[in-house]
N, C-alpha and C positions, 0 to 999 in steps of 0.2 A: 504494500499499500503505499508505504514511503519513498518507494523508487518511482510509481507513477506519479505523485504526488512532484516529485521532484523532475519527472518529465515534462509533464503538465506546464508547471514552470517556466521549463528550459525554453520550452515551443513558444509558449507565451511570449516570452521576454523577446526571443528572436526575431518573433513577428511583428513585436513592437518597435524595435529596433530596425527593422527592413523598413516598416511603413512610416517612421520617422526621417529616413533618410532620403523617401521618395520624392519629396518636396512638390506636394500635390497644389499648393498653391502659390499666385505670384502678385504681387502688388507693384505696379511701376508709377512711374510719374516723368512725365513729358519734360524735355529741355528745348530742343529745336522749334518745337511746336508752341512753345511758351511766349518766343521771341517774335515767330512770324504771323502767329493770329492773336496773340497778344490773351492768351487764356493759358490758365495753370491747367494741366490736364492730370489726373489720377485714374488709374486702371487697375482693376483686378481680374486675374485668370484660373479657372480652376481645371484641372484635369478629369474629366469623367470616365476616361479609360485610357489606355496607351496611345490612342489615335486621335481623339476627340477632345478637345479642350473648350470650354465657354468661356467668355470674357465679356466684358462691359467697359467704358469709360466713359468719365465724366469730366469737363471742363468748365470753368468759371472764370471770367474778367471782369473785372471792376474798374479799371483803368489800364491807357495802354504799358506795357512792359517794355516794348523796345524803345521807346523814346518817352520826352517828357511830354505830357499833358500843356498843352499853351494856348494862344487866344484862338486858334482855330476849333478847335475840339475843348467842348466847356462841360460836355458830359459823356460817360462811355459805360458801356456794359454789354458782356456777351455771355453765351451760354453754349455748352454741346452736350449731346449724349450720342453715343457711339455703340449700341450690342455687338458683339463679335462671334464666329463661331472659327475654330483654329483646328486644323490639320497638320499632326505632326509628320513629317516628312521621313524621318529618321529615328522611330520609337525605343527603338533597341540601343542607340547611341546614346551617350551621355550630354553629348554637345545636341541640344534642341532645336529644331529649324522647323520653321512653322509657315503654311499656305494659310490665308485665313480669307474668310467673307463678312463686310461688315456692312450695317444700316447707318445712317447717320444723318442728325439733325441739327443746325447750328442757326444761333439767332443772335445779332449783333444791333445794337442800337446805338445812335450818339447824335449830338446836337453838334451842328458845324455853322463855322461864321466865315461869312467871306469866300467863297469857294464858286464852283460851278458844276454844272452836269448836263449829260443830254438826255432827252427824251421825245420817244414818238420821231425822232431824225431831226429835231429840233436841240439848239444848245442855247443855254441859259447862265447866268449867274445870279447870286442871291446874297442877302446881308445875313440870314439866318436861316437854318432850316432842320429837320428832324430827320434823321438818315436812318432806315431799317433795312437789314439784308437777313433773310432766310436761306436757308441752304439745309437741300436733304436730298437722298439719293444713295447710291451702293459704292461700295469699293472692294476691290481685291488688293491683298497685300502680300509681303513675305518678310520675315523675320527671324532673328536669330538670337540665340542667349550665347553672350561672350561672358566668362566669368572662370576663376581660377577653380581644378577640380577640389570639388566638396565644400566647396564656398557658396554661402548665401547672397551676397550680394555681385553687382554686374553692372554689366549695361546691354540695351537690346537694340540695335538698330532695327529699323523697321522702314519700307519703301512700299510704295502702292500706287491703283491709280484708280480715280474715282468717277462716276458720272453723277453730277449732283444738277438738279433742277433751283435754280438761284433766282430769287423775287426780290428785286430791290425797288425800294419806295421812298420818295421825300414828301415829307407832309409837316404842315403850319410854316409853310415857307415865307417868309419876309424880303421884300424887294427883288422878287423874281423876275428878270427882265430878261428876254432875248437878245442873243449876239448873234453874229453872221458867221464867223469864223466857229472849227472845231474847239472843244474845251481842251484842255491840257492836264492831264492825269499824272502828276508829280509824287503822288503817293506809295508809288511802288508796291502797292500791297499792304501796306502799314494801317493797323487797325482793321484790317480784313476788309478795308474799302474798294468800291468800282465806282466808278464815276456815271456807268448808262444806269437808267432807272429802267424797270418794266422784268420781264419773265425771260428767260435765257436758257439752255441745256448745254453745255460744254464739260470736256474732257479735262481733269486737273489732276495731278501729281501729287502726292502725299510723301513726306520723308520726315523721320523725327529717331531721336537717339535716346533712347528712354533709359534711368534707372530705375533697377529692379531690386526687390529682396524677395527670397523664396522661403516657403517654411511647409 
């Protein structure tokens, strides 16, 4: 009887140790995406089985991160949610490589001063306006884990391509004046901006280097 108890205890301890070293959960924090989209993004991944992982990311921005708010942006807020399913390309290897598919929704709102935009083929300048951009769609991504053997912390490069439906609105506009020439967009994507009002669908690229902790 004593030998049986010791055997059961040994099996249990061995199983517990194996499970604790499997690292079936991963928490991530975006770095490049924070500068590019002005949102801090936190993600979570859970291993369902050796091939399938489920995950989600949530991003929030209350002010631009990449540059200082000045006279032309007086208010800023942004929200993102991205559920995702991951397929492990090499489940038997210690280094994890994933191909994933995601759905995403992004909403960015700003109050702008002294700028310009185009709408229905016409170009306008304004004194003040409320800018709202919503983006929803699907994406396909490739990512992999870079870490020391047995470590819990590392980096996760991630690259992908998405097909978003983008809707941009300018509301409560003050001093709206039509101009003859095309508008100049010097934002270079800062604060997630685009000067063309209306809806459109176009391919876009996604790249990030995430910090992660696995447990």
